[in-house]
N, C-alpha and C positions, 0 to 999 in steps of 0.2 A: 527650131521652128519657133519664130516670136509671132504670138499673137495678140492682137488689142482690141479689149472690148469692156464695156464694162455700162451696165444696163440704166444706174444712175445718171448717167451721163445724156442730154439729148443726140447729142452729134452721133453715141451708138445707137442709141433705142430714141425714138420719136413716136406718141408717145411715153414718156416715165412712169412707170407704174401700172397701174393694171389698164387693160383695151376696152372698149366699147365695141360691145359686137356688132356687126355691119359697120364698123368704120375703120379705114385705115390704119396700119402703122407699121412701120419701116425699122430693120435692123441695121448697121454696117457694122463691120466688121475689118479688121489689117489684118493681112499675113502676105508678107510682101513674097513666100515662097511659095504659095501656092500658086499651083492652075488654074485650079477651080474649088469653087464652096458649095456647101449645099447648108441649107439651114432644116434641121432636123426637131420637127415637132412633133408632139405627142399629146392627143386629150386625155386626163385620167382613163385610166382603164381601157385604151385603143390603144391601137395600132401606129406605131411612130410615122410619120410622113415628111420624104425629104425634099427639098423643094429648091432649084438650081436658085443662085445668087447670081446676082449681076455682078460682072466684072467692069469696076470703072476704072480700071489701071490705078498702075502704081500699088498694084497688091491692095485694094480698098474693093470689096464686093460689098453688095447690100439687096435687099430684097424688100419687097411690100406687098402686103396681104390684108386681109381681113379674117374674121373666124365670123362663125353664124349663130353658134349658140354658147349661153355662157357656160361658165365652169372651170375647172384649173386645168393649165397647158403647162407641159416641160419643153424644154427646148435647149440643144447644144450646136455644134459645128461638127460639120465634113470637112477636111480640107485633102484635096490632092497633092501631093507634091513628087515630085519623080515617078507619079505613076504608082504612089501606095497613098491609100487613103489613112488619115491621120485626125480622131475625134479630139475634139477638145470640150472641156466642161469647166464648169468654176471651181474657183476657192473657195476657201470660208468667207476672203472676202467679196465674192463676186466677181471677181475679173478673172477674164480668160486664163487658163494653166492647162497646158498637157497633161499636168500630175492634178488638175482636179478631178472633183470625186463628186461632184453631182450636177445638175442638169439646173438651168435658172428658171425660176415661175413665170410666169405668165397667169395672172389674174384676170380674165375675160367677164365681162358683168352687164345686165341688161339696163337700159334706163328707164327702171319702170315709175320711177317717183323724181322729184326738183329735188335737190341737198335743198338744206334751211341754208338761209343768209343770214338768220338774226342774230348768229356767235361771231360776226365778222369785228374786230377791233373792241374785244372786251373777252371776260372769263368767264368760266363756273365759278359757282362759290357755293359748296357744300354741308347743308345743315342739317345736325339731326335738333329737331326742334323742342325737345325735353331740355335742351343742355345750351342754349344760346341764350336766350333774354325772356326775361318776363314782360305780360302785353299788361295793362291797365288793372287787368281779374285775375286772379291766381285760382286755376279750376281745381277743384277737388272730388273727381265723379267716380272714382274707384273705389269699390267695400275693399280689396284685399291689397290696396297701393300702398307704399310708406311714404308719405310723404316729409320730403327732408326740407329741415329750418338750414343745416351749413351749407349754404349755396355753393360754395366753394370748395365742400370736402370730399372725400375721395367715392368713387362711387363702388357700390357693393359690390363684393368678389366675392364672399366665404360660403359657400353651400350652406342650407339648414339643414334641422336634424336628419330630414331624409336624405342628403348626400345632394341638393337641389340648387343650383344659383336661381333664383328666382326672376331676378332683371325687372325687379317691380319697384324699387326705390325712384322716384320722381321727385327732379329738381325744381319744375315747374315750367320752365318756358312753353312756351305758345306761341301760335302763328302769330296774334299780336305783337307779342314781342317781335317778330322777323320784322310784323311792318313800320315800327315805332325804329329798327334801326336801317330804312332800305336809302335812305342821306349818305347813312355810314358806306353801305354797300358801292351804292355809287360812285365814292372817292376813290374805291380800287377799281374801279371801270368795271363792275358784274354788268355781263348781259346777263345771265343765267343763272338762276337761283337753282340749284338741285337739291330737294327737299328727302330725306329718310324717309320711311312710310309716315302717312299720316293718316291711315285706317284706323277705324278704330280695334283697339286691341289691347289686351290685356298689361302687356311688359311698355318698359320706358322706349326699347329700340323699335317696337312696331310691326317685326319679321314675323309674327305672330298673328296675322291677321283675324279679328271676330265679325266684324262686318266690312265686305268693301263698299256699300252703299252708305257707309257714315261717315265721316272725319271725324276722330278722334275726340271725346267733349272735353278730356284736359289741355286738347290744344285750342279750341275755342270753335267744335265741331263747323259745318259747313260754309256760314255766315262769315266765320274766321276767314276763311282760305277766300270767299270770295273778296274780302278787302282788302288781302294781301293781294292777289291776282289783279285787281284794280288799280290800286296804287303803284303796285310795281312797273305797271305796263304804264301808268301815266311819267316813270323815269327812264323808261324804253330800256325795261326789263323782264324778262322773261321768267316763268315759272313751271319748271318740270316737277314733275312726283316719282317715286321711286315705285315701281310696279313689280309685286313678288306675288304668284303666279304659280310657282312651281308646288306651294304646301300653302295652307292656312295654318291655323294656331287648331287647337285640340279643344280651346277654349273658344266656341265660335258659333254661330248662324248656323254653319255647314257641319260640324261635330258634334258639337257640343256635350263634350264628354262631361262636364259638372250641373249640366241642368242651368245656366245661368240667364240661357235665352229662352225666348218664347216659340221653340219650335222643335221640331221632331229633327234630332241631327243623325246623323249615320253612325255614330257610336250607340246611340239608345235604339236603333230598331234596323232591319233590316229591308222594312219598308220606307224606311226617310226617303223622300225625293232627293237628299243629297249619297245616299247611300253609295249607288256606284260612281261617286266622285272619285272613290278612295280604293284602296287596295287593301283588303281584309285577306291575311293567312288563315286565319282563326278570328271570328267573330265573338268580340268585341275588342279582346286587346292585343291582337296579333294584327299588327298594320303595317305597313309602309311608311318609313318616316325619314325626313330629311336627316342623312349622315349621322342615324340611328335617336335621335332627339325627339322622344315619345309625345314632347308636346308639338311637332310640329310634323303632322302627318301628312305626306305627301297627297297632292291630288295628279288625280290622271288627265291632262291636258288631250288625250285626243276625245277624251268622254265628249259626246255629241251637244250634249247640252249644260257640260262644261265650259266649252267654247264657245257657244250661242251666251251664255251669261255673263262671261269676259268680253267677247268680241263680237256679236251680233248687234243689231242695229239699238236696239235700248241698252246695250251691255256697261261695263264698265267701263269700257274704253270711252267710248263716245259719252258717256255720261259724264267724266271730268274735263272731256278736251271739248264739250259745247259749255261748260261752266268757265272755261277760259284758260284754263293750264295750254301750254305752248308743245306736250312730248311728255316723252317717257325714257325712263332709266328703266331697264328690262332685271330684274336681280337674278343671279344665276340660271344664266343666258345657255348656258349649254345643256341644262335641264329641260328645255322645253322644245319639242317637236317643232319641226321646219314648217307642217301645215299648222301648225299654231302662230308660230311668229307670222306668217305670209299674213294670217287671217288679222292678226294683231293690228302690223303695219297698216295693211288694209283701212280698218277701222278709225284707228287714228287719222291718216291721210286723207280719208274722205271729207273727214269733217275741216281742218286746216291741211293743205295742201303742203305747207311748208312745215307743218310738226315735224319736231326731232325724235325719231327712236333710235334710242342707242341700248347698247348692251353690255352687261357686265361678263368680258371675257380678261382671263387673268394674260392669257400666250399670244401668239401670231393669230387674230382671226381669220386671217384668208385660207388657211389651211387647218385651222383646228378639227381635230377628230376628237370627239366625246363621244363615251359610250358605244363605241365600235364605229361612228356614221362618221364620215367628214360632212363638217357643215357647211353651208352656203349662204351661211350671213353676211357676204360682202357683194355676192353676185345681182344684186339688184331689186329684188323682192321683198327684201329685210332689211337689215340695219342701218342707218344713216351713219353710223359711229361703233365704237368700242370705248370700255374704259382701257387707255393705252399703258398697261401695266409694266411692258415693253420698256417704253423707255425710262418710267419711273425706276425703274430697277437697275439699269444700266447706267442712268444720272448718279444714284446712290455710289452705283457701284465703282464709279469715274473718282466721285467727289474724293471719297475714302481710300483710293487705293493708289490713285494717278496715273493709272492704267488706262491711257484713251484709245487704245485700240477697241476691244470689246464694244466699246459708245457707238464708233463710227460703225461696228459694224452690223448693230443693232438696229441704230438710224438707216442705214442704207438698205439693210431687207427690208425695212418697212414702208420705206418709201417705194423699191424697187414692189413688193406685193401688193400695196393697196393702192384701188383705186383712186383718183385723187378726189373728189368728193366725198371718200370718206375719209383720208389722210386730211383734210383740208377742217374738217368735224370733230377730231380727235378731242378725247376728254383725258387730258393730259396731267394726273396726280401727282403728288407729292407725298401725300401719305392720305388715308381715308379711315372712317371709321372700323375698317376690318385690318388695319396696320399699325403698328407703332407712330409717335409722332413724329415727323421728317430731323426735330433736334435730337430725338433718341437714337434715330437708326445713325446721326452722323457724330454720336459722340464715341468717343474711344475706351469709354466706359467699360468695363466689365458687365454684362449682362446679372443682376440678381438672381438667384439660384431660385428661392422661392416668390410664390404672391405678395407675401407681406413685407417681403422687402424691398420688391419691384412696386407697391404701392404708395412708398414713402420716400423712393428714390430720386435725389436730386442730379441730374448731371454733375460733376465735378467739373468739367472744360466749356464750360458753356458758352464764355466769349467766342473758342476755337469755330466750336460748335455753329455758333450763329454766322461768321466769316464763311463758314462752310456753306450755310445753310443760303446765304445771299446769293453766292455761285452757283449752287445748285437752282434755285430758282433761276436767276436770270439765263441759265439752257431751260428750262422747265418753258419757259416765255416767250423765247426765239424760238425752238424748235418747231416745225409745222405741226398743227393741231392748235386747239384749242388748253392754255392753263384751266385747272380745278385747282380754286384755291381752297384747302380742306378748315373749316370755320377754325379759328384761332390758333392756325399754323404762323397767322400773321403778327398774332398777340403774343408769339414765345409760348404756349402751352406746351407743356413737357407727358409726357406718357407711354410707358412701353403697352404691351398687348390690350386689347378690347377686356375688361371696361375703361381698362388706366388712361386710354384714349380718347377718351369723353367724357373728359371732366366738362363745367358749367364754362363759359366765355368767361375770360376773368376782365370784366367790363371796372373800370376805374384802376386795375392793376397789370395794364396790358403794357408789352414792351413798344411803347413807341417809337424809339429809330427802328423798328424793325415792321412796324404796320407802313412808316413813311415811306423805306425800302419800297415796300410791296405797292405802295401807292403810285411810286417811280417807276417801278416795273408795269403796271397797269396803264400810265399814260404812252409806254412803246407802242402798248398792244394797236393803236390806232395806225400806226405805219403803214402802209400800203403793201410791204413787204412782205409782210409778218400775217397778210391777209393774204394765202393764196400764192405768195410766191415760192418760186421753187426755191431747193437746198441743194446744195453744193459742199461737202466737205473737202475743204481745201487741207488742212492738216491734222493728223492722228500720230504723234509719237513726240515723245519723252517729255511727257507729262502735260504738250499741250494739245488742245482740241478746238479745230476753230471752223468758220465754215461762214459760207456765203448767202441768204437772202434776196430773194428776185432781182439777182445778180448786181446788187448795189450795196444791201445792208451787211458789214462784217460783222460777226460774233466769234471772239476768243477768250477762250477758259485755259487759266494754266495752275493746274494741281501738280508743276514738277516741286521741286526743292529748288530751283533759281528763276531770277527776274528774267523774265520775255522781251527780249528786245526787237519793238516795233520798228517798220523800217518808214514811218513815220511818227509825224507827233499829230495825235486824234485826240479829239472830244468827246470820251464817253458819253452816250446817252440817255445813260441810269441815272448818275451822279453828276454831269455838270465838267468833270475832271479831264484837264490835258493832258498825256502821258506820253510819252515814249516808250516804256517801257514795261509792261506788266507784271506786277511782283505777283508771288504763289497766292493763291485760293481767292482767286479773282476772276469772274468772269464780266466782259466789255460787249459794249457793241456802240459802232460807228461807220460813218461814212466814207 
């Protein structure tokens, strides 16, 4: 029995991807041998429902319906052939197969909010403020900080005498430094700056919040953030902040373990107004902390007063939205309860209906289970977008191995599982502050065994790694979603894990050829096909991966060992070259 169905092709499923509640969607399937067919749909944790499909003749069957509640649904087909029922499921590539072992996923969402539009035609650019650029004044406001003068030196990675890596070495970047480089960012087609945390904190990375109400003084304070927002807006660039709401620092207004704040912190007294924000097993030294890191006590986000402090009318979300930011990237979204994310999204959208709320999620966010609970991130009341690590990992694996099939599998699953509004706003990185630099990820060098060796290592195959990076970045910039460029990747920065991936931007020593290539990629983002256009994977074999965006823009990548002959001579829209064959380690785009 031959069955033809593929949910990422609109001739088989329309619309492709998630479906809106109370809106029609249609599935079409081909089975020439069948006398009749059924669409078998199951809402998660409910009983399957069989719907008879319309016989359109020639072995084609069709069914149109709508679902009325958001959630995860799963489906397969049942055919009757010579009076015998035969069920057909999906194979690992989402094609119909009698040997298939899984049901197709259908994500149903409600349109609670409008999808942001300001990312169209551009890219995200991620900045760690301390490591990007000096402003006119270098601030030194912390008594326990180590202020570095060797700007381009290696970040401190060795523990102190107590075995703790303090992360208190400050290189001096600040928000006025970002403002001074806005024209540079504009040249890269940046539409949105994603700032790692700017709240007051003791560390250089600021994930240990000291006070949500204050912008860190080493970054120039609130006025510097306002200057950045104003100047960026004049250039058509938005600013989003990193919201770290699952934990605070122990050196904070709220916990105040060291008495550095003029407050009664939770560590100091059970009568503290912040005591019930935290979970103590034995007061004061035994408390729940993020991944066992004692300087990061976890917050109970279900606490009504904490929720109000963050999401209320005078809360943190509205405070910074009213200041002019365009939205939030939510750190460790998996650790934030659904109700908290609901309230946070409502708070942001109540100030700006087109606010962007995206979550740090490392897996497929449509069906993520975290801490025993299925999450509903993409079902309408919560996230506009997520960090698209599945694409990142699949692109890097493809460029390193030449195996195209897993990349196709990943792309098609995300396209099938995500609502279109989410797919178009995905944050697509190749590297972040939490990962190795992309050049290191693409190098064939063995990773040095100890940190001291990794601290000084320079990759030996840099020329080859750069070519691989160009090919990977072209895929990053042309697949669905919005590319996110981690500061310094376009300048050729190297580095293994944190903190080696967090060096200062190499101003006056950057790889200009790489920067120019990223500028060319940025210009490509203006094409209408890359801003909401459909994606159809046309080939994934023998090291070649190709797809079509918006029915017109072709992208072909060759990670095989031989040149790939094109069926015509084309102009690569990235480099302007005329090509009739594509050499290995190249990705091109053409009409």
